[in-house]
Backbone as CSV, one residue per row, in Angstrom:
resi,resn,N_x,N_y,N_z,CA_x,CA_y,CA_z,C_x,C_y,C_z
1,MET,52.450,-93.315,3.685,51.460,-92.752,3.182,50.302,-94.150,3.925
2,VAL,48.977,-92.381,4.378,48.508,-92.946,5.665,47.403,-94.423,3.998
3,LYS,46.978,-95.212,5.249,45.574,-95.855,4.403,44.481,-94.867,5.382
4,ILE,43.465,-94.819,4.714,42.200,-94.890,5.493,41.173,-95.983,5.068
5,VAL,40.579,-95.978,6.374,40.089,-97.301,5.585,38.535,-96.503,6.647
6,GLN,37.873,-97.167,5.027,36.048,-96.700,5.451,35.775,-97.830,6.172
7,PRO,35.176,-97.468,7.528,33.773,-98.175,7.717,32.376,-98.761,6.970
8,SER,32.600,-99.996,7.382,31.989,-101.025,6.364,30.568,-100.680,6.213
9,PRO,29.283,-101.028,5.767,28.230,-100.681,5.760,27.286,-101.025,7.268
10,ALA,27.272,-102.388,6.993,27.146,-102.517,8.329,27.633,-102.303,9.472
11,ASP,28.862,-101.219,9.216,29.458,-100.853,10.916,29.007,-99.345,10.537
12,ARG,28.328,-98.701,9.658,28.042,-97.377,9.376,26.519,-97.379,9.332
13,ARG,26.039,-98.743,9.056,24.855,-99.134,10.018,24.304,-98.509,11.708
14,ALA,25.342,-99.522,12.085,25.214,-99.590,13.625,25.740,-97.991,13.550
15,ARG,26.430,-97.697,13.956,26.535,-96.176,14.258,25.347,-95.273,14.079
16,LEU,24.496,-95.471,12.815,23.973,-94.599,13.017,22.774,-95.315,13.331
17,GLU,22.446,-96.485,14.230,21.621,-97.175,15.070,21.141,-96.672,15.983
18,ASN,22.287,-96.468,16.441,23.197,-96.430,18.211,23.157,-94.436,18.101
19,ALA,23.326,-94.114,17.524,23.383,-92.149,17.655,21.733,-92.329,17.132
20,LEU,20.887,-92.561,16.725,19.532,-92.044,17.009,19.040,-92.844,18.239
21,GLN,19.093,-93.835,18.647,18.960,-94.552,19.943,19.241,-93.097,20.986
22,GLN,20.512,-92.685,20.704,21.031,-91.710,21.652,20.367,-90.564,21.967
23,VAL,20.304,-90.037,20.529,18.859,-88.839,20.315,17.711,-89.018,20.963
24,ALA,17.189,-90.282,20.705,15.568,-90.739,21.279,15.635,-90.457,22.818
25,ASP,17.009,-91.403,23.159,17.147,-90.597,24.834,17.496,-89.544,25.549
26,GLY,17.343,-88.542,24.470,17.904,-87.005,24.887,19.153,-86.399,24.301
27,ASP,20.552,-86.901,23.868,20.974,-86.694,24.027,21.688,-85.878,22.720
28,ARG,22.057,-85.227,22.191,21.621,-84.515,21.276,23.061,-83.973,20.459
29,GLN,23.947,-84.817,20.919,25.808,-85.010,20.934,26.018,-86.343,19.104
30,PRO,25.167,-86.964,19.422,25.498,-88.273,18.278,24.162,-87.800,17.216
31,LEU,23.381,-86.236,17.024,23.378,-85.791,16.375,24.170,-85.518,15.429
32,ARG,25.445,-84.894,15.654,26.226,-84.183,14.818,26.924,-85.135,13.792
33,LEU,26.885,-86.580,14.484,27.450,-88.146,13.813,26.284,-88.294,12.871
34,ILE,24.921,-88.737,13.526,24.259,-88.309,12.037,23.886,-87.642,11.284
35,TYR,24.375,-86.075,11.254,24.633,-85.379,10.705,26.262,-85.270,9.187
36,ASP,26.779,-85.839,10.123,28.375,-85.991,9.566,28.471,-87.332,8.774
37,LEU,27.296,-88.281,8.948,26.991,-89.709,7.811,26.182,-89.621,7.103
38,THR,25.413,-88.428,7.643,23.398,-88.933,6.340,23.867,-87.407,5.617
39,SER,24.739,-86.259,5.967,23.740,-85.111,5.128,24.011,-84.822,3.736
40,SER,25.000,-85.828,3.064,25.257,-85.248,2.117,24.749,-85.879,1.053
41,LYS,24.115,-87.487,1.642,23.118,-87.454,0.823,21.873,-87.252,0.931
42,LEU,21.367,-86.841,2.128,19.865,-85.857,2.569,19.839,-84.948,1.166
43,LEU,20.886,-84.186,0.965,20.801,-83.509,0.456,20.596,-82.849,-1.130
44,ALA,21.084,-84.696,-1.939,21.078,-85.366,-2.679,19.894,-85.555,-3.067
45,VAL,18.758,-86.173,-1.930,17.712,-87.093,-2.756,16.986,-85.537,-2.141
46,ILE,16.973,-84.308,-1.769,17.119,-83.191,-1.193,16.640,-82.403,-2.919
47,LEU,17.412,-82.296,-3.290,17.769,-81.517,-4.531,17.061,-82.201,-5.408
48,GLN,17.229,-83.556,-6.163,16.216,-83.907,-7.183,14.797,-83.393,-6.592
49,ILE,14.485,-82.769,-5.211,12.750,-82.857,-5.509,12.496,-81.255,-5.439
50,VAL,13.222,-80.442,-5.030,13.582,-79.137,-4.552,13.973,-78.171,-6.150
51,ARG,15.244,-78.613,-5.971,16.522,-78.309,-7.323,16.648,-76.626,-7.442
52,GLU,16.831,-76.112,-5.887,17.591,-75.058,-5.413,18.606,-74.806,-4.739
53,ARG,19.570,-75.084,-4.701,20.381,-75.699,-3.225,19.933,-74.525,-1.947
54,ASP,19.857,-73.363,-2.241,19.462,-72.722,-0.613,18.013,-73.358,0.035
55,ALA,16.930,-73.540,-1.472,15.612,-73.814,-0.810,15.984,-75.767,-0.083
56,ALA,17.234,-76.391,-0.345,17.551,-77.431,0.012,18.032,-77.619,0.747
57,GLU,18.998,-76.766,1.429,19.544,-77.048,2.395,18.624,-76.123,3.448
58,ASP,17.788,-75.103,3.626,16.844,-75.404,4.416,16.259,-76.420,5.364
59,VAL,15.844,-77.001,3.595,15.231,-78.577,4.204,15.588,-79.791,4.723
60,LEU,17.142,-79.335,4.523,17.925,-80.044,4.748,17.978,-79.956,6.379
61,GLN,17.893,-78.856,7.435,18.172,-78.229,8.484,16.713,-79.012,9.172
62,ASN,15.366,-78.812,8.208,14.382,-78.898,9.095,14.322,-80.682,9.221
63,VAL,15.205,-81.319,8.456,14.779,-82.951,8.126,15.469,-83.537,9.781
64,PHE,17.155,-82.774,10.718,17.379,-82.736,11.059,16.960,-82.653,12.612
65,ILE,15.973,-80.815,12.360,14.846,-80.904,13.489,14.279,-81.933,13.139
66,LYS,13.400,-82.376,12.704,11.890,-83.889,13.204,13.024,-84.878,13.578
67,VAL,14.153,-85.523,12.785,15.018,-86.054,13.241,15.097,-86.303,14.808
68,TRP,15.602,-84.497,15.344,15.849,-84.806,16.841,14.447,-84.962,17.722
69,GLN,13.407,-84.681,17.293,12.128,-84.665,17.198,11.776,-86.102,17.359
70,SER,12.040,-87.095,16.409,11.381,-88.260,15.890,12.085,-89.396,15.920
71,ALA,13.241,-89.220,16.693,13.788,-90.616,16.809,13.362,-91.443,17.644
72,GLY,12.783,-91.327,18.539,12.533,-92.705,19.345,11.388,-92.997,18.222
73,ARG,11.019,-92.795,17.321,10.145,-93.149,16.540,10.708,-94.190,15.087
74,PHE,11.503,-93.653,15.481,12.898,-94.754,14.115,12.477,-96.460,15.293
75,ASP,12.063,-97.459,14.163,12.686,-98.482,14.290,13.414,-99.746,13.175
76,THR,14.452,-100.357,14.208,15.285,-100.817,13.314,14.599,-102.381,12.776
77,THR,13.774,-102.575,13.458,12.738,-103.954,12.449,12.753,-103.890,11.191
78,ARG,11.870,-103.008,10.522,10.662,-101.817,9.474,11.773,-100.972,9.046
79,ALA,13.245,-100.417,8.809,13.990,-99.779,8.224,15.341,-99.544,8.393
80,SER,16.586,-100.029,7.795,17.816,-99.196,8.157,17.861,-97.346,8.145
81,PRO,19.053,-97.514,9.101,18.495,-96.135,9.368,18.081,-95.076,7.913
82,ILE,19.246,-95.372,7.248,19.381,-93.911,5.904,17.944,-93.795,5.347
83,THR,17.106,-95.562,5.137,16.242,-95.670,4.977,14.881,-94.619,5.410
84,TRP,15.247,-94.251,6.882,13.851,-94.033,7.117,14.630,-92.469,7.429
85,LEU,16.182,-92.609,7.252,16.177,-90.778,6.870,15.500,-89.939,5.687
86,CYS,16.161,-91.088,4.683,15.702,-90.211,3.188,14.575,-90.284,3.312
87,THR,13.556,-91.817,3.721,12.262,-90.519,3.823,11.549,-90.103,4.291
88,ILE,12.577,-89.298,5.987,11.761,-87.986,6.062,12.728,-86.748,5.679
89,ALA,13.723,-86.856,4.382,13.872,-85.686,3.655,12.855,-85.869,2.412
90,ARG,12.604,-87.088,1.719,11.776,-86.740,0.459,10.489,-85.810,1.202
91,ASN,10.195,-86.985,1.871,8.938,-86.096,2.329,8.870,-84.576,2.977
92,SER,9.752,-84.336,3.410,9.862,-82.539,3.757,9.734,-82.460,2.278
93,ALA,11.185,-82.688,1.674,11.178,-82.015,0.163,9.743,-81.841,-0.049
94,ILE,9.546,-83.026,-0.566,8.032,-82.859,-0.843,6.980,-81.445,-1.012
95,ASP,7.122,-81.572,0.814,6.099,-80.717,1.863,6.799,-79.563,1.513
96,SER,7.929,-78.939,0.885,7.879,-78.122,0.872,8.094,-77.027,-0.709
97,VAL,7.855,-78.379,-1.580,7.581,-78.192,-2.898,6.318,-77.616,-2.497
98,ARG,5.850,-78.302,-2.336,4.215,-78.489,-2.102,3.887,-76.933,-1.951
99,LYS,4.081,-76.864,-0.880,3.769,-75.423,0.183,4.500,-73.545,-1.037
100,SER,5.827,-74.242,-1.931,6.318,-72.534,-2.287,5.463,-73.562,-4.427
101,GLY,5.181,-73.956,-4.084,4.574,-74.241,-5.482,5.474,-74.788,-6.603
102,ARG,5.299,-76.209,-7.768,6.228,-76.896,-8.432,7.433,-75.903,-8.985
103,ARG,8.631,-75.914,-8.940,9.075,-75.473,-9.578,9.813,-75.735,-11.506
104,GLY,10.239,-74.826,-11.794,10.294,-75.670,-13.094,10.839,-77.066,-13.786
105,GLU,10.878,-77.689,-14.650,11.282,-78.462,-15.297,13.058,-78.555,-15.362
106,VAL,14.014,-79.667,-15.069,14.950,-79.610,-15.331,15.454,-81.000,-16.174
107,SER,15.601,-81.297,-17.293,16.257,-82.677,-17.832,16.674,-83.232,-16.920
108,ASP,16.792,-84.846,-17.012,17.018,-85.994,-16.445,18.528,-85.481,-17.606
109,ASP,19.618,-85.093,-17.492,21.208,-85.393,-17.918,21.339,-84.192,-17.018
110,VAL,20.645,-83.357,-16.091,21.508,-82.446,-15.204,21.309,-82.579,-13.834
111,LEU,20.278,-83.890,-13.363,19.868,-84.404,-12.692,20.941,-86.337,-12.305
112,PRO,21.487,-86.120,-11.486,21.987,-87.605,-10.996,20.611,-87.979,-10.550
113,ASP,21.007,-89.723,-11.062,19.800,-90.512,-10.443,20.299,-90.434,-8.749
114,ILE,18.778,-91.150,-8.215,19.567,-91.316,-6.636,18.714,-92.907,-5.916
115,GLU,19.726,-93.819,-6.068,18.863,-95.247,-6.034,19.582,-95.649,-4.654
116,ASP,18.694,-96.685,-4.786,18.806,-97.631,-3.607,18.165,-98.865,-3.364
117,GLU,18.260,-100.036,-2.463,17.636,-100.833,-3.022,17.195,-102.050,-1.040
118,THR,16.319,-101.896,-0.850,15.702,-102.763,0.481,14.730,-103.064,-0.206
119,PRO,14.520,-104.077,0.712,13.490,-105.315,0.357,11.976,-104.957,-0.234
120,ASP,11.498,-104.064,0.106,10.090,-103.018,-0.361,10.511,-102.512,-1.380
121,ALA,10.248,-102.639,-2.467,10.320,-101.807,-3.325,10.270,-100.374,-3.461
122,GLU,9.332,-99.691,-2.611,8.889,-98.230,-2.448,9.993,-97.851,-1.779
123,ASP,10.415,-99.005,-0.491,11.794,-98.148,0.373,13.280,-97.866,0.290
124,MET,12.956,-98.249,-1.784,14.949,-98.718,-2.044,14.989,-97.452,-2.492
125,LEU,14.849,-96.129,-2.117,16.117,-95.082,-2.285,16.594,-94.270,-2.515
126,CYS,17.262,-95.118,-1.313,18.935,-94.298,-0.715,19.674,-95.669,-0.362
127,ASP,19.862,-96.541,-0.042,20.969,-97.249,0.128,21.843,-97.334,-0.664
128,ALA,23.389,-96.657,-0.784,24.499,-96.289,-1.349,24.761,-98.459,-1.786
129,GLU,25.241,-98.980,-1.152,25.803,-100.545,-1.335,24.931,-101.154,-2.904
130,GLU,23.793,-100.612,-2.204,22.928,-101.613,-3.486,22.580,-101.093,-5.078
131,SER,22.954,-99.692,-5.526,23.063,-99.169,-5.757,22.742,-99.260,-7.421
132,ALA,24.222,-99.947,-7.637,24.347,-100.625,-9.257,23.010,-102.091,-9.260
133,ARG,22.702,-102.334,-8.858,21.993,-103.809,-8.829,20.829,-102.828,-8.734
134,LEU,20.283,-101.977,-8.039,19.401,-100.597,-8.364,19.046,-100.911,-10.173
135,GLN,20.473,-100.575,-10.118,21.187,-99.468,-11.629,20.432,-100.483,-12.963
136,ASP,20.305,-101.604,-12.560,20.352,-102.388,-13.271,18.964,-103.244,-13.524
137,CYS,18.815,-102.998,-12.060,17.086,-103.576,-12.461,16.134,-102.346,-13.398
138,LEU,16.729,-100.793,-12.987,15.828,-100.147,-13.136,16.496,-99.660,-14.806
139,ASP,17.004,-99.888,-15.076,17.818,-100.137,-16.830,16.702,-101.394,-16.985
140,GLY,16.131,-102.697,-15.920,15.337,-102.696,-17.437,14.322,-103.184,-17.292
141,LEU,13.684,-102.395,-16.905,12.326,-101.652,-16.435,11.747,-101.258,-18.170
142,LYS,10.569,-101.135,-18.749,10.031,-100.861,-19.450,10.420,-98.627,-18.914
143,SER,10.825,-98.187,-20.464,11.268,-96.991,-20.346,9.515,-96.080,-19.779
144,ASP,8.662,-96.512,-20.078,7.773,-95.335,-19.453,7.688,-95.899,-17.359
145,HIS,7.757,-96.846,-17.602,8.122,-97.252,-16.326,9.146,-96.594,-15.451
146,ARG,9.720,-96.941,-15.828,11.564,-96.591,-15.160,11.035,-95.074,-15.148
147,LYS,11.083,-94.211,-16.436,10.544,-92.438,-15.972,9.035,-92.095,-15.064
148,CYS,7.968,-93.211,-15.110,7.296,-92.692,-14.099,7.703,-93.101,-12.092
149,ILE,8.130,-93.990,-12.193,9.025,-94.440,-11.428,9.975,-92.992,-10.880
150,ARG,10.827,-93.099,-11.658,12.386,-91.634,-11.318,11.159,-90.074,-11.072
151,MET,10.317,-90.327,-11.816,9.814,-89.043,-11.363,9.126,-88.383,-10.164
152,ALA,8.196,-89.780,-9.633,7.229,-89.712,-8.694,8.377,-90.261,-7.218
153,PHE,9.531,-91.122,-7.131,10.082,-91.209,-6.186,11.605,-90.006,-5.680
154,PHE,12.013,-89.546,-7.512,13.463,-89.257,-7.264,13.216,-87.713,-7.060
155,ARG,11.691,-87.410,-7.883,11.831,-86.164,-8.060,10.322,-85.175,-7.277
156,GLY,9.757,-86.230,-6.615,8.212,-85.615,-5.493,7.440,-85.322,-6.469
157,TYR,7.013,-86.264,-7.428,5.748,-85.349,-8.175,4.902,-86.833,-7.507
158,THR,3.446,-86.104,-7.478,2.479,-86.997,-6.661,2.374,-87.819,-8.225
159,HIS,0.791,-88.472,-7.739,0.525,-89.614,-8.616,-0.390,-88.049,-9.920
160,THR,-1.249,-87.230,-9.485,-1.711,-86.771,-10.399,-1.006,-85.350,-10.898
161,GLU,-0.152,-85.318,-10.566,1.034,-84.404,-10.756,1.637,-84.800,-12.320
162,LEU,2.052,-86.206,-12.598,2.646,-86.594,-13.050,1.413,-87.007,-14.076
163,SER,0.747,-87.321,-14.178,-0.496,-88.108,-14.829,-1.065,-86.496,-16.061
164,GLN,-0.737,-85.542,-15.085,-0.571,-84.052,-15.346,0.452,-83.794,-16.953
165,VAL,2.005,-83.764,-15.914,2.776,-83.620,-16.393,3.296,-84.603,-18.184
166,LEU,2.970,-86.211,-17.679,3.419,-87.172,-19.137,1.853,-87.112,-19.832
167,ASP,0.422,-86.145,-19.523,-0.448,-86.482,-20.297,-0.760,-87.561,-20.641
168,VAL,-1.192,-88.220,-19.294,-1.776,-89.910,-19.172,-2.360,-89.804,-18.507
169,PRO,-3.954,-90.456,-18.394,-4.882,-90.473,-17.606,-4.171,-90.815,-16.058
170,LEU,-4.945,-91.001,-14.880,-4.408,-90.910,-13.921,-4.586,-92.812,-13.584
171,GLY,-4.735,-93.433,-13.735,-5.825,-94.563,-13.941,-4.073,-95.156,-14.361
172,THR,-4.270,-95.555,-15.703,-2.592,-95.743,-16.035,-1.259,-94.726,-15.911
173,LEU,-1.323,-93.912,-15.177,0.285,-93.842,-14.592,-0.050,-95.004,-13.639
174,LYS,-0.651,-94.552,-13.168,-1.062,-95.788,-11.683,-0.316,-97.235,-11.279
175,SER,-0.920,-97.271,-12.593,-0.548,-98.816,-13.079,0.977,-99.047,-13.559
176,ARG,1.544,-97.988,-14.520,2.516,-98.210,-14.743,3.355,-97.949,-13.586
177,ILE,3.248,-97.392,-12.418,3.738,-97.719,-10.702,3.951,-98.707,-10.451
178,ARG,2.843,-99.155,-10.470,2.347,-100.355,-9.573,3.136,-101.655,-10.144
179,ARG,3.170,-101.342,-11.583,3.491,-102.503,-12.654,5.160,-102.386,-12.063
180,GLY,6.192,-101.229,-12.582,6.651,-101.184,-12.571,7.570,-101.439,-11.366
181,LEU,6.834,-101.057,-10.147,7.452,-101.269,-8.495,7.286,-102.569,-8.946
182,ALA,6.825,-103.662,-9.250,6.273,-105.138,-8.877,7.542,-106.144,-10.160
183,SER,8.229,-105.192,-10.969,8.563,-105.193,-11.978,10.738,-105.347,-11.412
184,LEU,10.272,-104.445,-10.746,11.842,-103.664,-9.513,12.137,-105.160,-8.773
185,LYS,10.641,-104.737,-7.926,10.871,-105.430,-6.675,11.655,-107.240,-6.944
186,GLY,10.668,-107.841,-8.144,10.901,-109.270,-8.264,12.449,-108.800,-9.700
187,CYS,13.104,-107.769,-9.603,14.362,-107.831,-10.390,15.612,-108.056,-9.177
188,LEU,15.260,-107.507,-8.051,15.973,-106.867,-7.418,15.395,-108.893,-5.945
189,GLU,14.593,-108.968,-5.779,14.815,-110.478,-5.484,15.146,-111.741,-5.780
190,GLY,15.601,-111.422,-7.649,15.318,-112.778,-8.407,17.500,-112.452,-8.122
191,VAL,18.272,-110.851,-8.605,19.511,-111.079,-7.572,20.115,-111.264,-6.935
192,ALA,19.007,-111.139,-5.477,19.551,-110.799,-4.662,18.877,-112.620,-3.747
193,ASN,18.585,-113.871,-4.980,18.667,-114.833,-4.610,19.255,-115.697,-5.386
194,GLY,19.721,-115.234,-6.791,20.304,-115.725,-8.286,22.129,-115.066,-7.563
């Protein structure tokens, strides 16, 4: 029986950082490695927002074009590679939805949650090795805060759209998101220090 050894999160991160640097230097070959290591996660992020497989695959293709064009802007001191890539995927998906118009709603039961944790609460949506900790912290939020955060970060709603969908004043919605993110960050920092 052959035992398959999965690379550690640190090894995957180092491989992605190295591949992004090579792409930034004009080498196209490492783009394949980046795709192999991240495409399923990025597609899941995009599907949360776009909600149609064909459209999500088109967005994913555009994400990798953007990676090719902007790999030189990746900064290891500001974000992990997967967080940077997920940000590109999320923003591309939101742009796609805005260009084509919002699609019909799908219940929470149909769409899986995509979680991530990084030191900054607003950047914590993609890093799988911390997802259990993040899920525990999300579960500890007030339900209205949790719902607003999930809809804004996992489904790409703008504050204005959320205000209309949830039928709450824009200021109230922004306060819920701000308080929820502050609580989430505090929980994540508490878990990390505890």
